[in-house]
C-alpha positions as CSV (number, residue, x, y, z in Angstrom):
1,M,0.0,0.0,0.0
2,P,1.2,3.6,-0.6
3,P,2.7,5.5,2.4
4,L,0.2,7.2,4.6
5,A,0.0,10.9,3.7
6,T,-0.7,11.9,7.2
7,P,1.5,13.6,9.8
8,P,2.5,11.7,12.9
9,H,0.2,13.8,15.1
10,A,-2.9,13.1,12.9
11,F,-4.1,10.3,15.0
12,T,-4.0,9.6,18.8
13,A,-4.6,5.9,18.5
14,V,-5.9,3.3,16.0
15,L,-8.0,0.4,17.2
16,F,-8.6,-2.6,14.9
17,G,-11.0,-5.4,14.8
18,L,-9.2,-8.8,14.5
19,S,-11.3,-11.3,12.5
20,G,-12.4,-9.8,9.2
21,C,-10.0,-6.9,9.6
22,L,-6.4,-7.6,10.3
23,V,-6.7,-11.4,9.8
24,D,-9.2,-13.9,8.6
25,F,-10.5,-12.3,5.4
26,G,-14.3,-12.7,5.4
27,A,-14.4,-13.3,9.1
28,R,-14.9,-17.0,8.5
29,T,-13.7,-18.4,11.8
30,L,-17.1,-18.2,13.5
31,P,-19.4,-19.4,10.7
32,V,-17.1,-22.3,9.8
33,T,-17.1,-23.3,13.5
34,L,-20.8,-23.2,13.7
35,L,-21.1,-25.4,10.5
36,R,-18.8,-28.0,12.1
37,L,-20.8,-28.1,15.3
38,C,-24.2,-28.0,13.5
39,P,-23.7,-29.6,10.1
40,G,-27.4,-29.3,9.3
41,A,-27.4,-25.5,9.6
42,A,-27.9,-23.6,6.4
43,S,-24.7,-21.6,5.7
44,Q,-26.7,-18.7,4.2
45,R,-28.6,-18.3,7.5
46,L,-25.8,-18.5,9.9
47,P,-25.8,-15.6,12.5
48,T,-22.3,-14.3,11.5
49,Q,-22.7,-11.0,13.3
50,L,-23.3,-12.2,16.8
51,A,-21.0,-13.1,19.7
52,P,-20.0,-16.8,19.5
53,A,-22.2,-18.1,22.4
54,T,-25.2,-16.1,21.2
55,A,-24.6,-17.3,17.6
56,L,-24.6,-20.9,18.8
57,A,-27.8,-20.4,20.7
58,A,-29.4,-18.9,17.6
59,V,-28.4,-21.9,15.5
60,L,-29.5,-24.4,18.2
61,G,-32.8,-22.6,18.9
62,R,-32.0,-22.8,22.7
63,D,-29.4,-22.0,25.3
64,P,-26.3,-24.2,24.8
65,Q,-25.4,-26.7,27.4
66,P,-22.0,-26.3,29.2
67,A,-20.5,-29.2,27.2
68,E,-21.7,-27.5,24.0
69,L,-20.1,-24.2,25.0
70,L,-16.8,-26.0,25.8
71,G,-17.0,-27.7,22.4
72,L,-17.6,-24.3,20.8
73,N,-14.5,-22.8,22.4
74,Q,-12.3,-25.8,21.4
75,T,-13.6,-25.8,17.8
76,L,-13.1,-22.0,17.6
77,V,-9.4,-22.5,18.5
78,E,-9.0,-25.2,15.9
79,T,-10.7,-23.2,13.2
80,A,-8.8,-20.0,14.1
81,S,-5.5,-21.9,13.4
82,E,-6.7,-22.5,9.8
83,H,-7.7,-18.8,9.3
84,A,-4.8,-17.1,10.9
85,E,-3.7,-15.3,7.7
86,V,-3.3,-11.5,7.4
87,T,-5.6,-9.6,5.1
88,P,-4.3,-7.4,2.2
89,G,-2.3,-4.4,3.4
90,A,-2.5,-5.3,7.1
91,L,1.2,-5.7,7.8
92,A,2.2,-2.7,5.7
93,L,-0.3,-0.5,7.5
94,L,0.8,-1.6,10.9
95,E,4.4,-0.9,10.0
96,Q,3.6,2.6,8.9
97,L,1.6,3.4,12.0
98,Q,4.4,2.0,14.2
99,Q,6.9,4.3,12.4
100,Q,4.6,7.2,13.0
101,G,4.5,6.3,16.7
102,V,0.7,5.8,16.7
103,P,-0.5,3.4,19.5
104,C,-2.5,0.5,18.1
105,A,-4.4,-2.4,19.4
106,W,-6.9,-5.1,18.3
107,L,-10.2,-6.1,19.8
108,D,-12.2,-9.3,19.3
109,E,-15.0,-11.1,21.0
110,L,-13.9,-14.7,20.2
111,P,-12.7,-16.6,23.3
112,R,-9.2,-15.5,24.3
113,D,-7.4,-18.6,23.1
114,A,-9.1,-18.4,19.7
115,S,-8.2,-14.7,19.3
116,I,-4.6,-15.2,20.2
117,R,-4.4,-18.1,17.7
118,L,-5.9,-15.8,15.0
119,A,-3.4,-13.1,15.9
120,T,-0.4,-15.3,15.4
121,P,0.8,-13.7,12.2
122,L,0.6,-10.1,13.6
123,P,3.7,-8.3,15.0
124,S,4.4,-8.9,18.6
125,W,4.4,-5.1,19.5
126,L,0.7,-4.9,18.5
127,H,-1.4,-4.6,21.7
128,A,-4.1,-7.2,22.3
129,A,-7.0,-5.7,24.2
130,Q,-7.6,-7.3,27.6
131,I,-11.4,-7.2,27.5
132,C,-13.1,-8.3,30.7
133,N,-16.1,-7.4,32.7
134,T,-17.4,-5.0,30.1
135,R,-20.8,-4.8,28.4
136,P,-20.8,-6.5,25.0
137,W,-20.7,-4.5,21.8
138,P,-22.3,-2.2,20.7
139,A,-21.7,-0.7,24.2
140,P,-18.6,1.5,24.1
141,D,-16.9,0.0,27.1
142,A,-14.4,-2.3,25.3
143,C,-13.2,0.7,23.1
144,W,-12.7,2.9,26.2
145,Q,-10.9,0.1,28.1
146,T,-8.6,-0.6,25.3
147,L,-7.7,3.1,24.9
148,M,-6.9,3.2,28.7
149,E,-4.7,0.2,28.2
150,L,-2.8,2.1,25.5
151,K,-2.6,5.1,28.0
152,V,-4.5,7.3,25.7
153,A,-5.9,10.2,27.7
154,N,-7.9,11.9,24.9
155,L,-10.5,10.5,22.6
156,A,-9.8,13.2,20.0
157,G,-8.1,11.6,17.0
158,C,-8.8,8.0,18.0
159,V,-9.9,5.8,15.1
160,L,-11.6,2.4,15.0
161,I,-11.3,0.2,11.9
162,S,-13.4,-2.9,11.5
163,G,-15.8,-4.8,9.3
164,E,-18.0,-5.9,12.2
165,P,-21.1,-3.7,12.5
166,R,-21.5,-4.1,16.2
167,L,-17.9,-3.2,16.9
168,L,-18.2,-0.2,14.6
169,Q,-21.4,0.9,16.5
170,A,-19.4,0.5,19.7
171,G,-16.8,2.8,18.3
172,L,-19.4,5.4,17.3
173,N,-20.9,5.1,20.8
174,A,-17.4,5.7,22.2
175,G,-17.0,8.9,20.2
176,L,-14.3,7.6,17.8
177,W,-13.7,8.1,14.2
178,T,-14.8,4.9,12.4
179,V,-13.8,3.2,9.1
180,G,-15.8,0.3,7.9
181,L,-14.4,-2.6,5.8
182,A,-16.9,-3.8,3.3
183,A,-15.3,-6.7,1.5
184,C,-13.2,-8.5,4.1
185,G,-15.6,-8.5,7.0
186,P,-18.7,-10.6,8.0
187,L,-21.1,-8.6,5.8
188,C,-19.7,-10.2,2.6
189,N,-18.6,-13.3,4.6
190,Q,-16.5,-14.7,1.7
191,A,-13.1,-16.5,2.1
192,P,-10.4,-14.9,-0.1
193,A,-10.5,-17.6,-2.8
194,D,-14.3,-17.6,-2.9
195,W,-14.4,-13.8,-3.1
196,Q,-12.0,-13.7,-6.1
197,A,-13.9,-16.6,-7.8
198,L,-17.2,-14.7,-7.7
199,P,-18.4,-13.1,-11.0
200,A,-17.6,-9.4,-11.0
201,V,-21.2,-8.5,-11.0
202,E,-22.0,-10.5,-7.9
203,R,-18.9,-9.3,-6.2
204,D,-19.9,-5.7,-6.9
205,Q,-23.4,-6.3,-5.6
206,L,-22.1,-7.8,-2.3
207,R,-19.6,-4.9,-1.9
208,A,-22.3,-2.3,-2.6
209,Q,-24.7,-3.9,-0.1
210,A,-22.1,-4.0,2.6
211,T,-20.9,-0.5,1.9
212,L,-24.5,0.8,2.1
213,E,-25.2,-1.0,5.4
214,L,-22.0,0.4,6.9
215,Y,-22.8,4.0,5.9
216,R,-26.3,3.5,7.2
217,L,-24.7,2.6,10.5
218,G,-23.1,6.0,10.5
219,V,-19.4,5.2,9.9
220,H,-17.3,8.0,8.7
221,S,-15.7,6.1,5.8
222,V,-15.8,2.7,4.0
223,V,-13.2,0.8,2.1
224,D,-12.9,-2.8,0.9
225,H,-9.9,-3.8,3.0
226,L,-6.8,-2.4,4.7
227,A,-4.8,-2.1,1.5
228,E,-7.2,0.7,0.5
229,L,-7.1,2.5,3.8
230,G,-4.5,5.2,3.1
231,P,-6.7,7.8,1.3
232,S,-9.5,7.3,3.9
233,L,-7.2,8.0,6.8
234,T,-5.8,11.1,5.0
235,D,-9.4,12.3,4.5
236,L,-10.2,11.8,8.2
237,A,-7.0,13.7,9.2
238,I,-8.0,16.6,7.0
239,R,-11.5,16.6,8.5
240,R,-10.0,16.7,11.9
241,Q,-7.7,19.6,11.0
242,K,-10.8,21.5,9.8
243,G,-12.3,21.1,13.3
244,E,-14.8,18.3,12.4
245,K,-15.7,16.0,15.3
246,P,-16.7,12.3,14.9
């Protein structure tokens, strides 16, 4: 990706989603896990935008038993190992932000072991949010707690980047600038090879639907994936310099 045309002081901190943002193009870890646990479920109807335990309950039509929750967590770790691949532009973007001295962290609501497994290909300096005892997304608590872990004292100039609508809503509720990822998140829900194999017309339709849904949510900018993020961050920096608030 081209160098970020933003000064080092343009952003106070950048928060990322993990699955469907930095790694796991298409956010496939959860839906693949649900299909393995419930083979009879229709893949088109899987609740891909819910927390794991809630999603399993939706597929089962009842509250999961303790043994089923244990199986969910174990299968998520196994599936995460298979999907621990960075998305386009992720490593280059992180390197540029590190060079600019911008604090960064990722957030996720998969069980901790699965999240850590997914994050394996990411640089060791990148902070993993220690989310605990917080209200679930779209409450802003996780965003605020992560910024406190980064020792960020001011919300001004903090950006959240994700393809997950509930996390983006949490960022909006927290008072952050937000950038939605249309193609690589759960809204399109396509593995990289499947995404590339789609006819161009179908791919454009999925992208357009996801983009519209993200803008309806209220995000400040939308791109396909992190490799296209540079101009979007530059635009947000200019809007900040003009005095605009998120």
